[in-house]
C-alpha positions in Angstrom: -35.1 15.0 8.6 -36.0 11.5 7.2 -34.0 8.4 7.7 -32.8 8.8 3.9 -31.4 12.3 4.3 -29.8 11.3 7.5 -28.2 8.2 6.0 -26.9 10.4 3.0 -25.5 12.8 5.4 -23.7 10.1 7.2 -22.4 8.4 4.2 -21.0 11.5 2.8 -19.5 12.7 6.2 -17.7 9.5 6.4 -16.3 9.4 2.7 -15.4 13.1 3.1 -13.3 12.0 6.2 -11.8 8.9 4.5 -10.8 10.8 1.6 -9.1 13.2 3.8 -7.2 10.5 5.5 -6.2 9.0 2.1 -5.0 12.4 0.9 -2.7 12.6 3.9 -1.5 9.3 3.5 -0.4 9.5 -0.3 1.1 13.0 0.3 3.2 11.5 2.9 4.2 8.8 0.4 4.8 11.2 -2.3 7.2 13.4 0.1 9.0 10.3 1.4 9.9 8.9 -2.2 12.3 12.0 -2.7 12.6 11.2 -6.4 10.5 12.3 -9.3 11.3 9.3 -11.5 10.3 7.1 -8.8 6.9 4.8 -9.4 6.1 5.3 -5.9 6.1 9.3 -6.5 4.3 9.2 -9.8 1.8 6.8 -8.5 1.1 8.9 -5.4 0.5 11.9 -7.3 -1.9 10.4 -9.5 -3.9 9.1 -6.5 -3.6 12.9 -4.7 -5.0 14.3 -8.1 -7.9 11.5 -8.1 -8.6 12.1 -4.6 -9.0 15.8 -4.9 -11.5 15.2 -7.6 -13.5 13.1 -5.4 -13.5 15.7 -2.7 -14.9 18.0 -4.9 -17.4 15.5 -5.9 -18.6 14.9 -2.7 -18.5 18.7 -1.9 -20.8 19.0 -5.1 -23.2 16.5 -4.3 -23.6 17.4 -0.5 -23.9 21.3 -1.1 -20.8 21.8 1.2 -19.1 24.1 -1.3 -19.5 27.8 -1.1 -19.4 28.0 -4.9 -21.9 26.2 -6.7 -19.9 25.4 -9.9 -16.9 23.8 -8.0 -18.5 19.9 -8.7 -18.2 20.8 -12.4 -14.6 20.5 -12.0 -14.6 16.9 -10.5 -14.9 15.2 -14.1 -12.1 17.6 -15.4 -9.7 16.6 -12.6 -10.5 13.1 -13.0 -9.7 13.3 -16.7 -6.4 14.9 -15.9 -5.4 12.2 -13.4 -6.5 9.4 -16.0 -4.2 11.1 -18.7 -1.5 11.4 -16.0 -1.7 7.7 -15.2 -1.7 6.8 -18.9 1.4 9.0 -19.7 3.4 7.4 -16.5 2.8 3.8 -17.8 3.4 4.7 -21.1 6.7 6.4 -20.5 7.7 3.4 -18.3 7.0 1.0 -21.3 8.9 2.9 -23.6 11.7 3.4 -21.0 11.6 -0.6 -20.5 11.6 -1.3 -24.4 14.3 1.2 -25.3 16.9 -0.2 -22.8 15.8 -3.9 -23.7 15.2 -4.8 -20.3 13.4 -8.0 -19.5 9.9 -8.1 -17.6 9.7 -10.6 -14.7 6.9 -12.3 -16.6 9.4 -12.9 -19.6 12.0 -14.6 -17.6 12.0 -18.3 -17.9 12.2 -20.9 -15.1 16.1 -22.0 -15.0 15.9 -25.3 -12.9 
């Protein structure tokens, strides 16, 4: 085994472990939020979807996967996660505009 192969294996293994830890952390955050309408829950779900796509990508590049076409799902999952975060931001923007709430950036200094 060459140094390049050993280094690639080490990085891939480390990346996979870190992704699994992040998946656990954001799953706990999503469960603790208790409200589907909370921003914490919505952002956690987006990140969970994104991490799953990354895990499939790492499996595909390192040949860990028993299925050869599994790594082709990674771009599809990334697209789904980007669409979901875009919808979260769009719906939150529409909600704020509809209720005519003020953004913090729009509040003037009242000295």
